[in-house]
Structure formats: structure tokens, C-alpha cells
N, C-alpha and C positions, 0 to 999 in steps of 0.2 A: 504494500500500500504506500501511496505517496505521503511523505511526512509533512506535517505542518512546519512552517518556517520558524526556526528557533530564535527567540529574542531574550526572554527573561530567564536568567540562570536560577536554578534551585541549589540544593546542597547535596553532595555525595558523601560516601564514607571516607574516613581518614585513610591516607596512604602513608606507609612507612618507607623511608628512603635508606639506602645502604650504599656506602662508598665502595666502588669496585676497583679503581686504580688510584695510585698516589705517586706517580712518577713525575720528575721534572719535565717541563715542556708540554706540548699540546697533545691531547688524545681526542679525536674528533669522529663524528658519524658512527656511533655505536649501533650494532645490530645483533640481536639475540638469535641464536639458532632456534629452529621450530620447537625443539624439546626443552629449551631454556637452560641447557647445560653449558653452553659456550657463548662467548661474546667476541665478535670481531670488530675491530676499530682501526682507524688510521692514526699512526703515531709519527710525529715529526722527529727525525733523527737530529743529533747534534752536529754542529759544524757544517750546516747547509748541505747535508747529505740526502736531502729529499724526504719523502714520506713513504712509509710502508705499512702493510697490514699486519696486525697482531691478533692472535687468538688467545683467549683467556677464560678460565672458569670464573664465575662470579665470586667464588670464595677463595680463589688463588691469587697470590701476589706475583707469580712468575708467568709472563706471557710467552707464547710461542710464535716465532716468525712465520707468517704465511707467505709473504713476499719479501724480497731483498731490498734494503735501502740502497739507493743509487743517487749520486749527485745529478741534479737537473730532472729528476723524475718523481712524480707524486702519484701514489695509489690512493684513490679517494672513494668515498660513498659506497662502501660494501653493502651487499644485500644477499641474504641467504636464500637458496632455492627451497621450495616447499618441502622436499624430502631431506634437506639438511646435508646433502652430499657435495654441493657446489656453492661457490660464492661468486656472484657477479660484482664487478666494480669498474670504476673509471680510472684509466691510466693516462696521465697528462705529462708530456715531455716537450722538448723543444720542437719536435716535428709534427706531432698530432695529438689529438684527444681521442682515445680508443675505448671501446667497451670490451672488457676482458672477463674471462671465466677461469676460476681456479678450483681445483679439487680441495674440499675442506680438510681432507686427510693429509694434504701436502702434495707438492709436485708442481710442475711447470704450468703457468697460466697461459691460456691461448686467447688470441684476439678474435672477437666475434664480428666487430664492425666498428664504424666511427661513431663518435658522439654526435648528437643533433647540433647542427650549426657549428661544429668544431669547438664547442665549449662544454665544460663539465656540467652534469645535471644528475639528479637522483635517479636511481633505477628501482623498479619493483617488478615482482614476478606475477604471472598468471598462475592460478592454482595447479594447473596440469604440469607446470615446470618446463613447458616447451617454448615459452615466449616471455619477453620482457616488455614492460610498459614504461613510457617516459615522456617528458616534455621539457623544453628549455625556453625560458623567457627571452624573447628577441628584443635587444636594446635598440635595434635599428632594423630597417627592412632587410631581411636576409636574402641572399642570392639563391638559396636552395629551397625556397618555399616557406610556408608559415610554420616555423618550428615552435612557436608559442601555442601550439595545439597538441592534443593528446596523440601519441604515436605508439605503434606496436612493432617489436622486432622479434621475428621467429628465429630461434637459435640456429636452425638449419639453413637459414637464408642470410642472416647477418645484415639485413637492410631495414631501416625504419620506414614504416608505412603509416601515413596519417589516417586516423579513424574518421569516418564520415558522421558528423553530427552537427546540430544547429549551433552556430556561434557567429558573432559579429566579427568583422575584420579587426576591430579594436580590442577584442577580448584577449587577455593573457591568461591562458590555462596552464597550470603547473601542478607538479607533485601528484599525478594520478596513481590510484591504487585500486586493485581489483578485489572484490569481496571474496571471502573464503569459499563461498559456494560457486564462484565464477559467474554470477548473474549480473553484477553491477560494477560500475566504475565510479569512484568518488574522486573529485579533483578540486583544487583551489582555483577560483577565478579572480584575477586581479591580485596585485601585490600589496600595496599599502592600504587599500580599501578592500581587503579580500573577504571572500565567503566561500563556503563549501557547496558544491553542486554534485548531483548524482545523475547518471544516465545508464541505460542498459549496456551490457558489455559489448554488444554489436554496434553501438552508436545510436543515433536518433535524437530525441529532444531531451536535453538536461532539465532537471528540476532543482530549484534552489532549496538548500537545506537550512541555511542560516541567514540571518540578516544582521550580522555584526559590523560589517564595513570597517574592518580594523586589520592590524598586523596579525598574521597567523604564523606560528613558529613550528608547526608540524602537526600531523594527525596520523592515526592508524585505526584499522578495524579491530573490534574485539573478536575473539576466536569464534564466537557463535554468529558473527555477522549481523547482530541485532543493534549494535551501537558503534559509535566512533569516539575515540579519545583524542582530544585536541588541546593544543596550547595556543592561547590568544591573548592579546592585550585588551583589557577593559579597564578604564580609569578607576583607580590610580595605579594599577600594577598588572603584570601578566598573570594569567590564571590557567589552571589545568582543569578541563571540564570533560564531561561525558554527555554525548548527544544520543538520546534514544531515537532510533529511526522510525519506530512505529508511532510514537506520540509527538515527536519533534521537541521534547523537553530537554533543555540544556541544564545539567547539574554540575556545580562547581565542587571540586575536591578541596577540603580545608587546607 
């Protein structure tokens, strides 16, 4: 059923937070394995030796290298496959921005294709593990088409294909994610005045889910596909909230 547009936040249950890493430098773009036993993230190496991916158990202080640190190369934005066997990520170097795939157990990463518009952008998986979904905000009119729309890349093809759905030329659609049952795609429309929209996985007419018109800092589906967890700015500070898709109710976590 179509959700009512969410406006007024309610309250949700208290969330407990736990520190996972405590190393010098930056650790960015964390992504949990489907079973929750491992965390992959991008870590900045010292002395300008680039950024590489690290694997770590949530209760362990010793990470394992998934990719090698190299000067002038950054491995970014990792995303676990649904079966937990592979990790897709973006590799940025002086020559190109590529979409890569690495075995979670270790081994050489292989290139799937190029990033949309030649710039880094988040990746997400279709539940069947055969395709990736992505979008990249275009700061100017791109030469290769409207990359600020939702695209799909089949792993066996390595090419991004734009989905067909209703959108204005001025719309900037980013961060698409497919529902656990594979029926829906939710994405953020617009950046500083952003909201969440939902459409069928095959495209068509999107439905607006929120009416926040604010900065969004990320979102994800719950495992049962009945709600979204999102971070957003609502004066006077950022909030973490849960959006029930059936009722359209937005509940803030304390």
C-alpha cells in the first residue's frame, strides 16, 4: 500500500551504541555483513599511502586487510553482497573510477565496470546478488547522459543502464536501495532539500514518502522491508528516525 507522506516525528525505542574501532586516522563507509558478524570499512593509510578496505569483527580490535594500501589509490564505499561472499566497492586512482568486486574471504579484486560519470558514488545490491544499483549526482550537464538518475549494473555485463521512471530533468536522484523482497526501490530526491521516494523495482511512477525538505545523511531498509531507518537534520540537530511504510509514521530514536 502507498504510504502517507511522513511529517511529524513520534518517538522510538532507545538505541545502544558501541564503539567498534579506535585507530588513529579516518575509518569511513562502514558496512555490516548480512549475518552481522563482520564489518568492512575504508581506512586511510598513513603517509599518503591511499585508502584500503579492512574487515573486522564488531568485538575485535584487530582488522584484516581486504585490499592493499597503495599511494594514489583509494578503495571506497564497500557494500556486501546479499549472500555475504563478495564485497563491491569503488576504486579511485589517477586514471579512472572503477566499480570493483572482491571475495570476502580474501583474494584479488576484479573490475566490473566504470563509475557513473567517472566519479565515486555509493553502491547497493539487488537481493538476487546479480546486479548493483547506483546513482551519482551531476554537478554539471554530463556528457554521458543523466547520471543523476537511478541506474542498474548487471554483474555479467558491467554496464550501467538507466531505469525508466517518471522524473523531471531537474531532479537529482541519489542513494537508491532495493527492498529485501526485491519489489521496491527507495531513493533520495534532491540534496539539501531532500526527501525519500519509492517506486516499483521495474520503474514507473515514484511516490513521495517524506516531506522533510532537509539534509539526509543516509537510510536503509529494515530486514523485514516494512520500514526505513534514516538520519536527517531537523532543527536544532540531526536525528535518527524510523519510517513505517504502511502508516507513513516517522518515529525518532532518543
